[in-house]
Jmol script that loads the backbone (N, CA, C; Angstrom):
load data "model"
ATOM      1  N   MET A   1      13.829   1.569  12.218  1.00  0.00           N
ATOM      2  CA  MET A   1      12.431   1.178  12.118  1.00  0.00           C
ATOM      3  C   MET A   1      11.512   2.396  12.054  1.00  0.00           C
ATOM      4  N   ALA A   2      11.843   3.317  11.192  1.00  0.00           N
ATOM      5  CA  ALA A   2      11.038   4.533  11.096  1.00  0.00           C
ATOM      6  C   ALA A   2      10.163   4.488   9.850  1.00  0.00           C
ATOM      7  N   LEU A   3       8.967   5.061   9.993  1.00  0.00           N
ATOM      8  CA  LEU A   3       8.049   5.140   8.867  1.00  0.00           C
ATOM      9  C   LEU A   3       7.331   6.472   8.928  1.00  0.00           C
ATOM     10  N   ASP A   4       7.294   7.146   7.795  1.00  0.00           N
ATOM     11  CA  ASP A   4       6.499   8.353   7.641  1.00  0.00           C
ATOM     12  C   ASP A   4       5.542   8.070   6.496  1.00  0.00           C
ATOM     13  N   ILE A   5       4.289   8.432   6.666  1.00  0.00           N
ATOM     14  CA  ILE A   5       3.284   8.111   5.641  1.00  0.00           C
ATOM     15  C   ILE A   5       2.531   9.377   5.258  1.00  0.00           C
ATOM     16  N   LYS A   6       2.542   9.663   3.969  1.00  0.00           N
ATOM     17  CA  LYS A   6       1.778  10.792   3.450  1.00  0.00           C
ATOM     18  C   LYS A   6       0.582  10.211   2.692  1.00  0.00           C
ATOM     19  N   VAL A   7      -0.620  10.650   3.042  1.00  0.00           N
ATOM     20  CA  VAL A   7      -1.840  10.181   2.385  1.00  0.00           C
ATOM     21  C   VAL A   7      -2.592  11.401   1.864  1.00  0.00           C
ATOM     22  N   SER A   8      -2.912  11.376   0.567  1.00  0.00           N
ATOM     23  CA  SER A   8      -3.676  12.479  -0.019  1.00  0.00           C
ATOM     24  C   SER A   8      -4.685  11.922  -1.020  1.00  0.00           C
ATOM     25  N   TYR A   9      -5.763  12.669  -1.197  1.00  0.00           N
ATOM     26  CA  TYR A   9      -6.819  12.233  -2.115  1.00  0.00           C
ATOM     27  C   TYR A   9      -6.703  12.997  -3.430  1.00  0.00           C
ATOM     28  N   ASN A  10      -6.725  12.267  -4.536  1.00  0.00           N
ATOM     29  CA  ASN A  10      -6.696  12.862  -5.869  1.00  0.00           C
ATOM     30  C   ASN A  10      -8.136  12.935  -6.367  1.00  0.00           C
ATOM     31  N   GLU A  11      -8.718  14.100  -6.256  1.00  0.00           N
ATOM     32  CA  GLU A  11     -10.133  14.310  -6.607  1.00  0.00           C
ATOM     33  C   GLU A  11     -10.400  14.012  -8.083  1.00  0.00           C
ATOM     34  N   GLY A  12      -9.515  14.494  -8.956  1.00  0.00           N
ATOM     35  CA  GLY A  12      -9.719  14.349 -10.396  1.00  0.00           C
ATOM     36  C   GLY A  12      -9.773  12.902 -10.857  1.00  0.00           C
ATOM     37  N   ASN A  13      -8.921  12.053 -10.287  1.00  0.00           N
ATOM     38  CA  ASN A  13      -8.864  10.653 -10.703  1.00  0.00           C
ATOM     39  C   ASN A  13      -9.456   9.692  -9.683  1.00  0.00           C
ATOM     40  N   ASN A  14     -10.005  10.227  -8.593  1.00  0.00           N
ATOM     41  CA  ASN A  14     -10.698   9.433  -7.579  1.00  0.00           C
ATOM     42  C   ASN A  14      -9.841   8.292  -7.015  1.00  0.00           C
ATOM     43  N   TYR A  15      -8.704   8.648  -6.417  1.00  0.00           N
ATOM     44  CA  TYR A  15      -7.901   7.640  -5.728  1.00  0.00           C
ATOM     45  C   TYR A  15      -7.144   8.265  -4.559  1.00  0.00           C
ATOM     46  N   TRP A  16      -6.802   7.428  -3.610  1.00  0.00           N
ATOM     47  CA  TRP A  16      -5.948   7.820  -2.492  1.00  0.00           C
ATOM     48  C   TRP A  16      -4.506   7.547  -2.877  1.00  0.00           C
ATOM     49  N   LEU A  17      -3.650   8.539  -2.730  1.00  0.00           N
ATOM     50  CA  LEU A  17      -2.224   8.363  -2.952  1.00  0.00           C
ATOM     51  C   LEU A  17      -1.567   8.161  -1.595  1.00  0.00           C
ATOM     52  N   VAL A  18      -0.919   7.017  -1.433  1.00  0.00           N
ATOM     53  CA  VAL A  18      -0.242   6.684  -0.183  1.00  0.00           C
ATOM     54  C   VAL A  18       1.258   6.629  -0.475  1.00  0.00           C
ATOM     55  N   GLU A  19       2.023   7.435   0.253  1.00  0.00           N
ATOM     56  CA  GLU A  19       3.465   7.495   0.051  1.00  0.00           C
ATOM     57  C   GLU A  19       4.190   7.116   1.346  1.00  0.00           C
ATOM     58  N   PRO A  20       4.473   5.824   1.511  1.00  0.00           N
ATOM     59  CA  PRO A  20       5.232   5.415   2.697  1.00  0.00           C
ATOM     60  C   PRO A  20       6.717   5.735   2.507  1.00  0.00           C
ATOM     61  N   MET A  21       7.328   6.287   3.541  1.00  0.00           N
ATOM     62  CA  MET A  21       8.748   6.627   3.480  1.00  0.00           C
ATOM     63  C   MET A  21       9.459   5.938   4.641  1.00  0.00           C
ATOM     64  N   GLY A  22      10.338   4.997   4.311  1.00  0.00           N
ATOM     65  CA  GLY A  22      11.055   4.274   5.353  1.00  0.00           C
ATOM     66  C   GLY A  22      10.783   2.785   5.273  1.00  0.00           C
ATOM     67  N   GLU A  23      10.446   2.203   6.409  1.00  0.00           N
ATOM     68  CA  GLU A  23      10.280   0.753   6.510  1.00  0.00           C
ATOM     69  C   GLU A  23       8.887   0.372   6.998  1.00  0.00           C
ATOM     70  N   VAL A  24       8.275  -0.588   6.297  1.00  0.00           N
ATOM     71  CA  VAL A  24       7.009  -1.163   6.754  1.00  0.00           C
ATOM     72  C   VAL A  24       7.338  -2.560   7.261  1.00  0.00           C
ATOM     73  N   ASP A  25       7.281  -2.716   8.578  1.00  0.00           N
ATOM     74  CA  ASP A  25       7.638  -3.995   9.193  1.00  0.00           C
ATOM     75  C   ASP A  25       6.740  -4.250  10.402  1.00  0.00           C
ATOM     76  N   ILE A  26       7.114  -5.192  11.230  1.00  0.00           N
ATOM     77  CA  ILE A  26       6.289  -5.574  12.377  1.00  0.00           C
ATOM     78  C   ILE A  26       6.030  -4.398  13.319  1.00  0.00           C
ATOM     79  N   TYR A  27       6.942  -3.437  13.341  1.00  0.00           N
ATOM     80  CA  TYR A  27       6.809  -2.298  14.244  1.00  0.00           C
ATOM     81  C   TYR A  27       5.978  -1.162  13.665  1.00  0.00           C
ATOM     82  N   THR A  28       5.901  -1.069  12.345  1.00  0.00           N
ATOM     83  CA  THR A  28       5.260   0.091  11.719  1.00  0.00           C
ATOM     84  C   THR A  28       4.038  -0.242  10.867  1.00  0.00           C
ATOM     85  N   SER A  29       3.785  -1.520  10.606  1.00  0.00           N
ATOM     86  CA  SER A  29       2.692  -1.877   9.685  1.00  0.00           C
ATOM     87  C   SER A  29       1.323  -1.468  10.224  1.00  0.00           C
ATOM     88  N   SER A  30       1.144  -1.472  11.550  1.00  0.00           N
ATOM     89  CA  SER A  30      -0.153  -1.074  12.110  1.00  0.00           C
ATOM     90  C   SER A  30      -0.431   0.405  11.830  1.00  0.00           C
ATOM     91  N   GLU A  31       0.616   1.216  11.801  1.00  0.00           N
ATOM     92  CA  GLU A  31       0.455   2.634  11.491  1.00  0.00           C
ATOM     93  C   GLU A  31      -0.007   2.818  10.044  1.00  0.00           C
ATOM     94  N   LEU A  32       0.570   2.031   9.130  1.00  0.00           N
ATOM     95  CA  LEU A  32       0.161   2.087   7.721  1.00  0.00           C
ATOM     96  C   LEU A  32      -1.305   1.684   7.584  1.00  0.00           C
ATOM     97  N   LYS A  33      -1.679   0.598   8.245  1.00  0.00           N
ATOM     98  CA  LYS A  33      -3.066   0.125   8.166  1.00  0.00           C
ATOM     99  C   LYS A  33      -4.036   1.166   8.722  1.00  0.00           C
ATOM    100  N   GLU A  34      -3.665   1.772   9.829  1.00  0.00           N
ATOM    101  CA  GLU A  34      -4.526   2.774  10.456  1.00  0.00           C
ATOM    102  C   GLU A  34      -4.743   3.980   9.546  1.00  0.00           C
ATOM    103  N   LYS A  35      -3.666   4.484   8.942  1.00  0.00           N
ATOM    104  CA  LYS A  35      -3.773   5.659   8.062  1.00  0.00           C
ATOM    105  C   LYS A  35      -4.637   5.363   6.838  1.00  0.00           C
ATOM    106  N   ILE A  36      -4.420   4.200   6.221  1.00  0.00           N
ATOM    107  CA  ILE A  36      -5.202   3.864   5.027  1.00  0.00           C
ATOM    108  C   ILE A  36      -6.650   3.572   5.400  1.00  0.00           C
ATOM    109  N   SER A  37      -6.876   2.904   6.520  1.00  0.00           N
ATOM    110  CA  SER A  37      -8.244   2.616   6.971  1.00  0.00           C
ATOM    111  C   SER A  37      -9.030   3.902   7.202  1.00  0.00           C
ATOM    112  N   GLU A  38      -8.380   4.882   7.818  1.00  0.00           N
ATOM    113  CA  GLU A  38      -9.031   6.186   8.038  1.00  0.00           C
ATOM    114  C   GLU A  38      -9.410   6.816   6.706  1.00  0.00           C
ATOM    115  N   ALA A  39      -8.487   6.772   5.756  1.00  0.00           N
ATOM    116  CA  ALA A  39      -8.730   7.395   4.453  1.00  0.00           C
ATOM    117  C   ALA A  39      -9.915   6.736   3.745  1.00  0.00           C
ATOM    118  N   ILE A  40      -9.893   5.411   3.647  1.00  0.00           N
ATOM    119  CA  ILE A  40     -10.987   4.745   2.916  1.00  0.00           C
ATOM    120  C   ILE A  40     -12.281   4.766   3.708  1.00  0.00           C
ATOM    121  N   GLY A  41     -12.184   5.012   5.009  1.00  0.00           N
ATOM    122  CA  GLY A  41     -13.392   5.209   5.806  1.00  0.00           C
ATOM    123  C   GLY A  41     -14.069   6.519   5.448  1.00  0.00           C
ATOM    124  N   ASP A  42     -13.261   7.521   5.083  1.00  0.00           N
ATOM    125  CA  ASP A  42     -13.794   8.828   4.681  1.00  0.00           C
ATOM    126  C   ASP A  42     -14.364   8.796   3.275  1.00  0.00           C
ATOM    127  N   LYS A  43     -13.670   8.093   2.376  1.00  0.00           N
ATOM    128  CA  LYS A  43     -14.101   8.061   0.978  1.00  0.00           C
ATOM    129  C   LYS A  43     -13.610   6.775   0.328  1.00  0.00           C
ATOM    130  N   LYS A  44     -14.525   5.997  -0.196  1.00  0.00           N
ATOM    131  CA  LYS A  44     -14.172   4.755  -0.891  1.00  0.00           C
ATOM    132  C   LYS A  44     -13.584   5.097  -2.252  1.00  0.00           C
ATOM    133  N   ALA A  45     -12.383   4.592  -2.518  1.00  0.00           N
ATOM    134  CA  ALA A  45     -11.711   4.870  -3.787  1.00  0.00           C
ATOM    135  C   ALA A  45     -10.566   3.884  -3.951  1.00  0.00           C
ATOM    136  N   ASP A  46      -9.992   3.856  -5.152  1.00  0.00           N
ATOM    137  CA  ASP A  46      -8.788   3.057  -5.379  1.00  0.00           C
ATOM    138  C   ASP A  46      -7.651   3.618  -4.528  1.00  0.00           C
ATOM    139  N   ILE A  47      -6.646   2.802  -4.339  1.00  0.00           N
ATOM    140  CA  ILE A  47      -5.470   3.215  -3.586  1.00  0.00           C
ATOM    141  C   ILE A  47      -4.249   3.062  -4.488  1.00  0.00           C
ATOM    142  N   VAL A  48      -3.447   4.102  -4.556  1.00  0.00           N
ATOM    143  CA  VAL A  48      -2.184   4.056  -5.284  1.00  0.00           C
ATOM    144  C   VAL A  48      -1.078   4.203  -4.240  1.00  0.00           C
ATOM    145  N   ILE A  49      -0.248   3.184  -4.138  1.00  0.00           N
ATOM    146  CA  ILE A  49       0.876   3.228  -3.208  1.00  0.00           C
ATOM    147  C   ILE A  49       2.140   3.510  -4.014  1.00  0.00           C
ATOM    148  N   ASP A  50       2.778   4.624  -3.698  1.00  0.00           N
ATOM    149  CA  ASP A  50       4.016   4.995  -4.376  1.00  0.00           C
ATOM    150  C   ASP A  50       5.189   4.548  -3.500  1.00  0.00           C
ATOM    151  N   GLY A  51       5.904   3.527  -3.969  1.00  0.00           N
ATOM    152  CA  GLY A  51       6.989   2.944  -3.194  1.00  0.00           C
ATOM    153  C   GLY A  51       8.347   3.576  -3.433  1.00  0.00           C
ATOM    154  N   LYS A  52       8.367   4.751  -4.038  1.00  0.00           N
ATOM    155  CA  LYS A  52       9.634   5.411  -4.370  1.00  0.00           C
ATOM    156  C   LYS A  52      10.545   5.572  -3.145  1.00  0.00           C
ATOM    157  N   LYS A  53       9.963   5.903  -1.992  1.00  0.00           N
ATOM    158  CA  LYS A  53      10.765   6.129  -0.779  1.00  0.00           C
ATOM    159  C   LYS A  53      10.600   5.003   0.243  1.00  0.00           C
ATOM    160  N   LEU A  54      10.033   3.883  -0.210  1.00  0.00           N
ATOM    161  CA  LEU A  54       9.892   2.716   0.660  1.00  0.00           C
ATOM    162  C   LEU A  54      11.185   1.911   0.604  1.00  0.00           C
ATOM    163  N   ASP A  55      11.843   1.781   1.749  1.00  0.00           N
ATOM    164  CA  ASP A  55      13.141   1.117   1.785  1.00  0.00           C
ATOM    165  C   ASP A  55      13.051  -0.366   2.122  1.00  0.00           C
ATOM    166  N   TYR A  56      12.005  -0.748   2.848  1.00  0.00           N
ATOM    167  CA  TYR A  56      11.932  -2.130   3.332  1.00  0.00           C
ATOM    168  C   TYR A  56      10.480  -2.509   3.562  1.00  0.00           C
ATOM    169  N   LEU A  57      10.142  -3.742   3.245  1.00  0.00           N
ATOM    170  CA  LEU A  57       8.808  -4.282   3.477  1.00  0.00           C
ATOM    171  C   LEU A  57       8.984  -5.736   3.876  1.00  0.00           C
ATOM    172  N   ASP A  58       8.426  -6.122   5.033  1.00  0.00           N
ATOM    173  CA  ASP A  58       8.532  -7.522   5.445  1.00  0.00           C
ATOM    174  C   ASP A  58       7.174  -8.216   5.335  1.00  0.00           C
ATOM    175  N   SER A  59       7.105  -9.445   5.813  1.00  0.00           N
ATOM    176  CA  SER A  59       5.868 -10.227   5.693  1.00  0.00           C
ATOM    177  C   SER A  59       4.716  -9.586   6.459  1.00  0.00           C
ATOM    178  N   THR A  60       4.998  -8.889   7.544  1.00  0.00           N
ATOM    179  CA  THR A  60       3.941  -8.193   8.283  1.00  0.00           C
ATOM    180  C   THR A  60       3.359  -7.080   7.418  1.00  0.00           C
ATOM    181  N   GLY A  61       4.228  -6.383   6.703  1.00  0.00           N
ATOM    182  CA  GLY A  61       3.774  -5.337   5.791  1.00  0.00           C
ATOM    183  C   GLY A  61       2.926  -5.904   4.663  1.00  0.00           C
ATOM    184  N   LEU A  62       3.336  -7.056   4.133  1.00  0.00           N
ATOM    185  CA  LEU A  62       2.531  -7.721   3.096  1.00  0.00           C
ATOM    186  C   LEU A  62       1.163  -8.100   3.656  1.00  0.00           C
ATOM    187  N   GLY A  63       1.149  -8.617   4.877  1.00  0.00           N
ATOM    188  CA  GLY A  63      -0.118  -8.972   5.523  1.00  0.00           C
ATOM    189  C   GLY A  63      -1.030  -7.765   5.684  1.00  0.00           C
ATOM    190  N   THR A  64      -0.442  -6.633   6.005  1.00  0.00           N
ATOM    191  CA  THR A  64      -1.202  -5.389   6.133  1.00  0.00           C
ATOM    192  C   THR A  64      -1.822  -5.004   4.794  1.00  0.00           C
ATOM    193  N   LEU A  65      -1.043  -5.109   3.722  1.00  0.00           N
ATOM    194  CA  LEU A  65      -1.571  -4.782   2.390  1.00  0.00           C
ATOM    195  C   LEU A  65      -2.706  -5.724   2.001  1.00  0.00           C
ATOM    196  N   ILE A  66      -2.581  -6.993   2.357  1.00  0.00           N
ATOM    197  CA  ILE A  66      -3.643  -7.961   2.066  1.00  0.00           C
ATOM    198  C   ILE A  66      -4.913  -7.604   2.839  1.00  0.00           C
ATOM    199  N   SER A  67      -4.781  -7.221   4.100  1.00  0.00           N
ATOM    200  CA  SER A  67      -5.975  -6.873   4.876  1.00  0.00           C
ATOM    201  C   SER A  67      -6.634  -5.607   4.332  1.00  0.00           C
ATOM    202  N   ILE A  68      -5.839  -4.658   3.838  1.00  0.00           N
ATOM    203  CA  ILE A  68      -6.402  -3.458   3.215  1.00  0.00           C
ATOM    204  C   ILE A  68      -7.115  -3.835   1.917  1.00  0.00           C
ATOM    205  N   PHE A  69      -6.504  -4.741   1.154  1.00  0.00           N
ATOM    206  CA  PHE A  69      -7.129  -5.225  -0.076  1.00  0.00           C
ATOM    207  C   PHE A  69      -8.498  -5.836   0.227  1.00  0.00           C
ATOM    208  N   LYS A  70      -8.586  -6.628   1.291  1.00  0.00           N
ATOM    209  CA  LYS A  70      -9.866  -7.250   1.669  1.00  0.00           C
ATOM    210  C   LYS A  70     -10.906  -6.201   2.045  1.00  0.00           C
ATOM    211  N   MET A  71     -10.450  -5.089   2.643  1.00  0.00           N
ATOM    212  CA  MET A  71     -11.381  -4.022   3.029  1.00  0.00           C
ATOM    213  C   MET A  71     -11.999  -3.331   1.817  1.00  0.00           C
ATOM    214  N   ILE A  72     -11.223  -3.169   0.754  1.00  0.00           N
ATOM    215  CA  ILE A  72     -11.711  -2.368  -0.382  1.00  0.00           C
ATOM    216  C   ILE A  72     -12.283  -3.194  -1.520  1.00  0.00           C
ATOM    217  N   LYS A  73     -12.029  -4.501  -1.545  1.00  0.00           N
ATOM    218  CA  LYS A  73     -12.451  -5.280  -2.715  1.00  0.00           C
ATOM    219  C   LYS A  73     -13.966  -5.393  -2.829  1.00  0.00           C
ATOM    220  N   ASP A  74     -14.693  -5.300  -1.717  1.00  0.00           N
ATOM    221  CA  ASP A  74     -16.157  -5.368  -1.776  1.00  0.00           C
ATOM    222  C   ASP A  74     -16.747  -4.210  -2.580  1.00  0.00           C
ATOM    223  N   ASN A  75     -16.045  -3.091  -2.602  1.00  0.00           N
ATOM    224  CA  ASN A  75     -16.490  -1.927  -3.370  1.00  0.00           C
ATOM    225  C   ASN A  75     -15.891  -1.922  -4.777  1.00  0.00           C
ATOM    226  N   GLU A  76     -15.240  -3.029  -5.123  1.00  0.00           N
ATOM    227  CA  GLU A  76     -14.580  -3.182  -6.413  1.00  0.00           C
ATOM    228  C   GLU A  76     -13.473  -2.159  -6.633  1.00  0.00           C
ATOM    229  N   ASN A  77     -12.896  -1.673  -5.542  1.00  0.00           N
ATOM    230  CA  ASN A  77     -11.738  -0.794  -5.647  1.00  0.00           C
ATOM    231  C   ASN A  77     -10.483  -1.649  -5.741  1.00  0.00           C
ATOM    232  N   LYS A  78      -9.411  -1.043  -6.222  1.00  0.00           N
ATOM    233  CA  LYS A  78      -8.166  -1.771  -6.454  1.00  0.00           C
ATOM    234  C   LYS A  78      -7.005  -1.069  -5.761  1.00  0.00           C
ATOM    235  N   ILE A  79      -5.918  -1.823  -5.595  1.00  0.00           N
ATOM    236  CA  ILE A  79      -4.678  -1.257  -5.077  1.00  0.00           C
ATOM    237  C   ILE A  79      -3.631  -1.321  -6.177  1.00  0.00           C
ATOM    238  N   TYR A  80      -3.099  -0.164  -6.506  1.00  0.00           N
ATOM    239  CA  TYR A  80      -2.021  -0.053  -7.484  1.00  0.00           C
ATOM    240  C   TYR A  80      -0.741   0.257  -6.715  1.00  0.00           C
ATOM    241  N   ILE A  81       0.339  -0.411  -7.075  1.00  0.00           N
ATOM    242  CA  ILE A  81       1.618  -0.170  -6.415  1.00  0.00           C
ATOM    243  C   ILE A  81       2.628   0.181  -7.495  1.00  0.00           C
ATOM    244  N   LYS A  82       3.338   1.292  -7.292  1.00  0.00           N
ATOM    245  CA  LYS A  82       4.291   1.725  -8.313  1.00  0.00           C
ATOM    246  C   LYS A  82       5.609   2.144  -7.668  1.00  0.00           C
ATOM    247  N   ASN A  83       6.636   2.226  -8.502  1.00  0.00           N
ATOM    248  CA  ASN A  83       7.965   2.684  -8.099  1.00  0.00           C
ATOM    249  C   ASN A  83       8.606   1.836  -6.992  1.00  0.00           C
ATOM    250  N   LEU A  84       8.439   0.533  -7.083  1.00  0.00           N
ATOM    251  CA  LEU A  84       9.052  -0.349  -6.081  1.00  0.00           C
ATOM    252  C   LEU A  84      10.528  -0.571  -6.373  1.00  0.00           C
ATOM    253  N   LYS A  85      11.316  -0.636  -5.327  1.00  0.00           N
ATOM    254  CA  LYS A  85      12.726  -1.004  -5.475  1.00  0.00           C
ATOM    255  C   LYS A  85      12.787  -2.486  -5.838  1.00  0.00           C
ATOM    256  N   PRO A  86      13.820  -2.919  -6.564  1.00  0.00           N
ATOM    257  CA  PRO A  86      13.894  -4.312  -7.029  1.00  0.00           C
ATOM    258  C   PRO A  86      13.749  -5.367  -5.926  1.00  0.00           C
ATOM    259  N   ASN A  87      14.344  -5.126  -4.753  1.00  0.00           N
ATOM    260  CA  ASN A  87      14.250  -6.123  -3.677  1.00  0.00           C
ATOM    261  C   ASN A  87      12.819  -6.262  -3.150  1.00  0.00           C
ATOM    262  N   ILE A  88      12.061  -5.183  -3.131  1.00  0.00           N
ATOM    263  CA  ILE A  88      10.668  -5.242  -2.668  1.00  0.00           C
ATOM    264  C   ILE A  88       9.790  -5.843  -3.764  1.00  0.00           C
ATOM    265  N   ARG A  89      10.059  -5.457  -5.000  1.00  0.00           N
ATOM    266  CA  ARG A  89       9.320  -6.030  -6.136  1.00  0.00           C
ATOM    267  C   ARG A  89       9.460  -7.557  -6.161  1.00  0.00           C
ATOM    268  N   LYS A  90      10.659  -8.035  -5.875  1.00  0.00           N
ATOM    269  CA  LYS A  90      10.925  -9.472  -5.865  1.00  0.00           C
ATOM    270  C   LYS A  90      10.087 -10.183  -4.798  1.00  0.00           C
ATOM    271  N   LEU A  91       9.871  -9.534  -3.668  1.00  0.00           N
ATOM    272  CA  LEU A  91       9.038 -10.092  -2.597  1.00  0.00           C
ATOM    273  C   LEU A  91       7.609 -10.339  -3.089  1.00  0.00           C
ATOM    274  N   PHE A  92       7.078  -9.401  -3.868  1.00  0.00           N
ATOM    275  CA  PHE A  92       5.734  -9.565  -4.434  1.00  0.00           C
ATOM    276  C   PHE A  92       5.704 -10.725  -5.427  1.00  0.00           C
ATOM    277  N   GLU A  93       6.765 -10.872  -6.208  1.00  0.00           N
ATOM    278  CA  GLU A  93       6.821 -11.952  -7.194  1.00  0.00           C
ATOM    279  C   GLU A  93       6.944 -13.316  -6.518  1.00  0.00           C
ATOM    280  N   ILE A  94       7.805 -13.424  -5.518  1.00  0.00           N
ATOM    281  CA  ILE A  94       8.007 -14.698  -4.812  1.00  0.00           C
ATOM    282  C   ILE A  94       6.718 -15.169  -4.152  1.00  0.00           C
ATOM    283  N   THR A  95       5.983 -14.227  -3.554  1.00  0.00           N
ATOM    284  CA  THR A  95       4.740 -14.578  -2.849  1.00  0.00           C
ATOM    285  C   THR A  95       3.535 -14.624  -3.781  1.00  0.00           C
ATOM    286  N   GLU A  96       3.768 -14.291  -5.056  1.00  0.00           N
ATOM    287  CA  GLU A  96       2.732 -14.228  -6.087  1.00  0.00           C
ATOM    288  C   GLU A  96       1.665 -13.176  -5.796  1.00  0.00           C
ATOM    289  N   LEU A  97       1.999 -12.210  -4.954  1.00  0.00           N
ATOM    290  CA  LEU A  97       1.071 -11.119  -4.683  1.00  0.00           C
ATOM    291  C   LEU A  97       1.064 -10.089  -5.820  1.00  0.00           C
ATOM    292  N   ASP A  98       1.992 -10.264  -6.769  1.00  0.00           N
ATOM    293  CA  ASP A  98       1.936  -9.415  -7.961  1.00  0.00           C
ATOM    294  C   ASP A  98       0.722  -9.763  -8.827  1.00  0.00           C
ATOM    295  N   LYS A  99       0.065 -10.890  -8.494  1.00  0.00           N
ATOM    296  CA  LYS A  99      -1.169 -11.260  -9.185  1.00  0.00           C
ATOM    297  C   LYS A  99      -2.406 -10.699  -8.484  1.00  0.00           C
ATOM    298  N   VAL A 100      -2.231 -10.264  -7.232  1.00  0.00           N
ATOM    299  CA  VAL A 100      -3.329  -9.699  -6.435  1.00  0.00           C
ATOM    300  C   VAL A 100      -3.359  -8.181  -6.579  1.00  0.00           C
ATOM    301  N   PHE A 101      -2.198  -7.572  -6.461  1.00  0.00           N
ATOM    302  CA  PHE A 101      -2.080  -6.124  -6.574  1.00  0.00           C
ATOM    303  C   PHE A 101      -1.652  -5.780  -8.003  1.00  0.00           C
ATOM    304  N   ILE A 102      -1.980  -4.579  -8.421  1.00  0.00           N
ATOM    305  CA  ILE A 102      -1.582  -4.125  -9.749  1.00  0.00           C
ATOM    306  C   ILE A 102      -0.244  -3.394  -9.584  1.00  0.00           C
ATOM    307  N   ILE A 103       0.820  -4.049 -10.018  1.00  0.00           N
ATOM    308  CA  ILE A 103       2.157  -3.488  -9.885  1.00  0.00           C
ATOM    309  C   ILE A 103       2.481  -2.725 -11.161  1.00  0.00           C
ATOM    310  N   GLU A 104       2.757  -1.446 -11.028  1.00  0.00           N
ATOM    311  CA  GLU A 104       3.089  -0.614 -12.176  1.00  0.00           C
ATOM    312  C   GLU A 104       4.566  -0.260 -12.122  1.00  0.00           C
ATOM    313  N   GLU A 105       5.183  -0.217 -13.262  1.00  0.00           N
ATOM    314  CA  GLU A 105       6.619   0.133 -13.333  1.00  0.00           C
ATOM    315  C   GLU A 105       6.801   1.623 -13.276  1.00  0.00           C
TER     316      GLU A 105
END
end "model"
wireframe off; spacefill off
backbone 0.3
color backbone group
């Protein structure tokens, strides 16, 4: 149940790059929410989540992403998710959250 999160701001393209490494679940999702909340509190921008090193995401993690989406949608910012492993991508499709978030291949 380990999670490491790297958050950086891309000045040129005006977005936050979030790179979760490990598992986002009931034990770690609050840490993800806290890191992203701090970032968007500093500067309102789109969020790009790179799932290349994300090994696991459960319903708590999905709930966290939805709450972050609600925080940024008032500013018309978006969440882009890329490089998802097939099992995590399938979770977005089953829950139809691939219609809420912009999933990039």
